[in-house]
FIDO-579116 format. One record per residue (C-alpha): residue in three letters; x, y, z. Coordinates in steps of 0.2 Angstrom, whole numbers, plus 5000, padded with zeros to 4 digits. Layout:
# FIDO-579116
alaXYZ
...
***
This chain:
# FIDO-579116
met500149995000
arg500850164994
leu500850305007
leu500750485001
thr501050665009
ala499750795007
glu500850874994
glu500950714984
met499050694986
arg498650864979
leu500050834964
ala498850664962
asp497250754961
arg497850884950
thr498750754937
ala496950664937
ile496150814933
glu497350914922
glu498250744913
phe496750624912
gly495350744910
ile494250684927
pro493350824933
gly493650874952
met491750854953
val491950664950
leu493350634963
met492350734976
glu490750624973
asn491650464972
ala492550524991
gly490850574998
gln490050414991
ala491350325000
val490950395014
val489050345014
arg489550165011
glu490650165026
ile489150235037
glu488150095027
asn489349955033
met489150015051
leu487350045051
gly486549945040
asp484950005032
leu485050205035
ser483250255032
gly482750345046
lys484550365054
lys485050535061
val486650595055
ala487550755060
ile488850815049
phe490250945052
cys490951035037
gly492351165034
gly492651285022
gly493651185010
asn493651044999
asn493450925014
gly491951015018
gly491350985001
asp491650795001
gly490450805018
leu489150905008
val489150754995
ala488850635009
ala487450745015
arg486550744999
his486750554997
leu486250525015
his484750625012
asn484150524997
arg484350365007
gly483050445019
cys484250495033
glu483750645044
val485450755039
arg485950885053
leu487150995043
tyr488351115053
phe489651235044
leu491051285056
thr491351445043
asp490251555034
pro489651455018
asp489751595007
ile491651545006
phe491451394997
arg492151394980
gly492351274966
asp491651104967
ala491151134986
leu490151274981
thr489351164967
asn488851034980
tyr488251164992
thr487151234981
ile486451074975
leu485951034994
asn485151224995
asn484051164979
ile483451004986
gly482951085003
val484451035015
ser485051175025
gly486151205038
leu486751295053
gln488351405055
leu489251355071
thr489751505083
glu490251485101
gly488651485113
ser486951445110
arg487151375091
leu488551265099
asn487351195111
val486051165099
ala487351055087
arg487950955106
met486050915109
ala485950855091
leu487450765090
trp487050665107
ser485350595098
ser486150555082
asp486650385077
ile488250445068
ala489250595064
ile490350635049
asp491850755052
ala492250845036
ile493150995045
phe494850995040
gly495850885027
thr497650855024
gly498251035021
leu498051085040
arg499751155047
glu499251255062
glu498651215079
val496751205079
arg495751345088
asp494251425091
ile492651365084
ser493651215077
leu494451165094
ala492651175102
val491951065089
ile493250945089
asn493150935108
met491350925107
leu491450775095
asn492750685106
glu491650705123
ser490150635113
asn489750445113
thr489250465095
pro490350355081
ile491050465070
val491750435052
ser493050565046
cys493450605029
asp495050575022
ile495950615039
pro495350645057
ser495250825057
gly496750905067
leu497850755064
ser499450815054
ser499550715039
thr501350695040
thr501850645056
gly500150585063
lys500150685078
pro498750805083
leu499050985080
gly498251035097
val496750905097
ala496050805084
val494550705080
lys494550525088
ala493650435075
thr492750265075
ala493250255056
thr494250345044
val493950345026
thr495450405016
phe495250444998
gly496350384983
tyr497950344994
cys498250315011
lys499150465018
leu500850435028
gly500250505045
leu498850375045
val499850225048
leu501150315061
pro501150265078
ala500550435085
ala498950415074
ala498250255082
pro497150335095
tyr496250445082
ile496150325066
gly494850185071
arg494450085057
leu495550135041
val494750125023
val495750175009
ala494250214996
asn494550204977
ile493950374971
ser494350324952
leu496250384951
pro497150314936
glu498450184939
gln499550294930
val499550424943
glu500350334954
ala501850304943
asn501950494939
ile502150564956
lys503450434960
val502950394978
arg504250304988
arg503450255003
glu502650095007
leu501650015021
ile502249835024
asp500749715024
glu500349535021
ala500149585001
phe501949645001
val502849515010
ser501749375000
arg502549434984
trp504449394989
leu504149235001
asn503949094989
ala503448914992
arg504848794993
asp505348674979
lys505048484981
glu506848444976
ser507648594987
asn509148554997
lys509848655013
gly511148755003
asp509548814993
phe509248915009
gly510649015013
his512149005025
val512149145039
cys513549175049
met513649275065
leu514749355077
ala513849365094
gly513949335111
ser514949355127
pro515249285144
leu514049415152
met512749395136
pro512649215130
gly510749225129
ala510849345113
ala511749235103
ile510549095107
leu508949215101
ala509849285086
ala510149105080
cys508449055084
gly507949195073
val509049135059
met508448945058
lys506548985062
ser506449095047
gly507148975036
ala509048975034
gly509848815028
lys511348815037
leu512048935052
ser513948935058
ala514249055073
ala515749145080
leu515649135098
pro516749165114
ser517448975121
thr516349005137
ile514848995129
arg514848885115
ser514248725125
ser512648815131
phe512548895114
ile512548715105
ala511448645120
gln510148765113
met510448765096
pro511148585089
glu510848625072
ala512148765070
met513948745067
leu515448835075
ile516748945068
asn518548905076
thr518849065083
thr520049125099
asp519649225113
asp520549385118
glu521049425136
asn519349475139
gly518549315135
thr517849375119
val518049345102
gly519849405098
ile520449515083
asn521649385078
ser520049295072
val519549415059
lys520649315046
thr519649145050
met517949235050
leu518349315034
ser518749155025
his517349055032
pro515949015017
ala514449135020
asp512949205011
ser512749345024
trp513349395041
leu512449455057
ile513649545069
gly513249625086
pro512049535097
gly512749515115
leu514549555109
gly514949665123
arg515849835123
glu517349805127
asp518849895119
thr519749755112
thr517949685106
met517549855097
asn519249865088
met518849685082
val517249745075
arg518049885066
glu519449785059
phe518249655053
leu516749755045
pro517749845031
asn518349675023
ile516649585023
asp516249555006
lys514449475010
pro512749575015
thr512849605033
val511749655048
leu512349755060
asp511449745077
ala511749805096
asp513349825101
ala514049815083
leu513149975081
phe514050055097
ala515750005088
val515450115074
cys514950275083
gly516150395078
tyr516650285064
leu515150315051
arg516450315038
leu516650115039
leu514850115033
lys515250225018
arg516750115013
ala515849945016
lys516149825002
ala514549735004
pro512749805007
leu512549835026
val510749825036
ile510849925053
thr509449895066
pro509450025079
his508150065093
pro507950235095
gly509250235109
glu510550175098
met510050285083
ala510150445095
asn511950375099
leu512450355081
leu511950535077
gly512350615093
val510650685097
ser509450645110
val507950505108
glu506850635109
asp507550715092
val507450545085
gln505650505090
ser505050675084
asn505250635066
arg505650455064
val505350445046
ala506450585043
val507950525055
ala507950355046
glu507950415028
gly509250555032
phe510450425040
ala510150305025
arg510550425012
gln512150515024
thr512950335025
asn512350215011
val511550085022
thr509750015024
val509150075041
val507949985051
leu507350095065
lys506649985077
gly505050035087
ala503250045086
gly502850065067
thr504650015064
ile505350105048
val506450035036
ala507450155026
thr508550145010
pro510050235003
glu508950274987
gly507550364999
arg506350224998
ile505450215015
phe504450055021
ile503250065037
asn502749905046
ser500949875051
thr501249725063
gly501749705081
asn501249755099
pro501849835115
gly502349665122
met503749655111
ala504649775121
thr505649645129
gly507449605130
gly508149495115
ser506749535104
gly507949635092
asp509149485092
val507749375084
leu507449515072
gly509249525066
gly509449345063
met507849345052
ile508549485042
ala510049405040
thr509149245033
phe508249345020
leu509949425015
ala510849235015
gln509349195002
gly509649324990
met508449464994
val508949634992
pro509249725009
ala507649825008
val506449695006
ala507449565017
ala507249695031
ala505549735026
cys504949555025
ala505849515041
val505049665051
trp503349615045
leu503549425051
his504449465067
gly502749585071
arg501549445065
ala502549315076
gly502349445090
asp500549465087
ile500249265086
ala501349245102
ile500349375112
glu498649275109
ile499549135121
cys500649235133
gly499749415134
glu500849575133
ala501749575150
gly502349385149
leu502849385131
leu504749345130
ala505949355116
gly505949165114
asp504149155112
ile504249285097
ala505649165089
asn504549015092
ala503049075083
ile503949125068
pro503548965059
ala501648995062
ala501849175054
leu502749095040
lys501448965038
ser500149115039
ile500649195023
asp499649155007
arg501049124994
***
């Protein structure tokens, strides 16, 4: 599913109108009818139903006017309220306002005081309300009568359907501009807007419907949208059923450098992520002190013959051995520790790897201040920072990262020529070419130690199987979240462990329609 900004959506509308000759009235008509269809889905037979419609003065208000006409024709009692003087309507919205007047449907312009109280009482007795106040172009904080009306809508128990986007919500960040409508359902038109799928928007969206308003398929190609929601349809395009004559060599050999005496579990969890997601073979470079416990938990794995340094971690003199080991991809970092000798070993190893590589956890700490190592890599790199690690890489605060996750991930990917997996709610995958993928799976229970180790192993598996970094990362992120969603049904949020996520990966894979 493509994700557009407000500017890109305006370009899409303009392209449809100017290059393909589709009148704006047709687009507005289709948008309003899509809202009516959703209301019909919610209420069933519309005859006799009471509908309160709140319209702003722009095209979003025009969408509400179209819905008002069709609802009136379906036998609804339409209660129409304007947040501005209807005389400011122009173009297609004005035409629809004139049509309503001609068929005898009038509305009330709201002001503070008694008129607002009239609308409040009507809202309480309505079966449903339509929010057509602001569209995607809102930039300033909500104020005055709009603020009062949005608060009134949110305080009511009446179901609300928002036209295109809940009024007051930023279409770019998904955050409320002071206040936003908390919709029961949002019917967005043509294409999904970026802000609607970001975590901050979740309390406001309700059920999300992307309505076809007859935009030609060529419009998408013309505006060159480079953002996409990772959903089951996306993943199913890339995960193929296995050939009956397959062997383990067909499914990738992952090598990993992980674990330390104090964090042996990270290596085990990463290995589970590798093998449970379908790798043919796994070889692990581990400190000698944790090899026995590792093999006890992961007997399917092989060991790389490394030697320890004075701290009991894999030593720098093992770099040559690791580089000579056959591999289709590498995973570096889970549980390595941050001893100076370990960090130096990673910095020596990384520039010489010629296979696609995932850098996770402590490997990201090793490259802080050494970002040139990322740019000089011989093979594609995928990094998997959580917000704290991303902040550390950039030398900024976590708040700076979280305030605009998409822009941060996109900028870092371009700057360093790596694929970025910025973990968290709505994990973001960003590529050096400027493509953005946003995940749609997962739950708060996955915020648990070791979850990222499992994900790193999954990405490494898909890299080893020949997927390009962006696709490998996007598929792994979605399946990781799906596994968490499956596991939570058994474990609940509070009790969910990283091992539960790993154990649910096969079920997540099986659930994909290939």
